[in-house]
N, C-alpha and C positions, 0 to 999 in steps of 0.2 A: 535509520531503520536498519534492522539486521534480521537474519534468518531466525524464525521462531516468534517474531513480534506479531501480536494480534492488533490489527488496526480497526479503528472505527471511522467511518466516513458518513457525513450527513450531506446528501445532495442539496445544492442551493435551491433547487426547484421545490423541494418538499422538506421543510424543517422537522417534520414528525417522523420521517423515515430514517432508519439507521441501518447502515450496511457494514458488515464485518468482513475483514479480509485477513489472510495469513501470509506473511512474507515467507516464501518457500525457497528462494535462491537469490544469492548476490551475484548478479551478472557482470559486475565490473563496469568498465566504460562502455556506454551504449552510443554508437556512432550517430544514430538518428536523433537521439535526445541531446547529444554533445555533453554528456555528464555521466556520473556514476548512477547506476540503476539497480533495482531489485525486481524480482518476479513475485507477483502477488496473486493468490487464489482468492476469489470473491465467492462467498458462500451463497449469496442471493441469486447469482446468475450462473453458478457452476462454471466460471470462466477464469482464465489467467490473463493478467495484463502486466506490462512492463512499466514501472513507475520510477520517477526520479527519486533517488535515495534521500535527498535533502529537502523534500517537500514538507516533512513533518516539522512543526505542528500547524503550518498554515492551512493545509488541506486535510491531513489525517491526524487523528489522535491515537497514539500508542496506548492501548488500554491494558496490555499485559506484555512485558518484555520477555523475549526468549533468552535462553542461557548462553 
């Protein structure tokens, strides 16, 4: 995942719900996660989260790549 990527997440509890997020920052090494991370803005909740950079494609699908 890199800055500008548009992510799609389908929560395991509801296979019909689709959540979109935008990678807004590469935060580098995150001490609490113990690996490289990115900051993601989630459109459904209007919140930011810090996510593991290498989760894709297991959890998130990159539906549009940033430049």
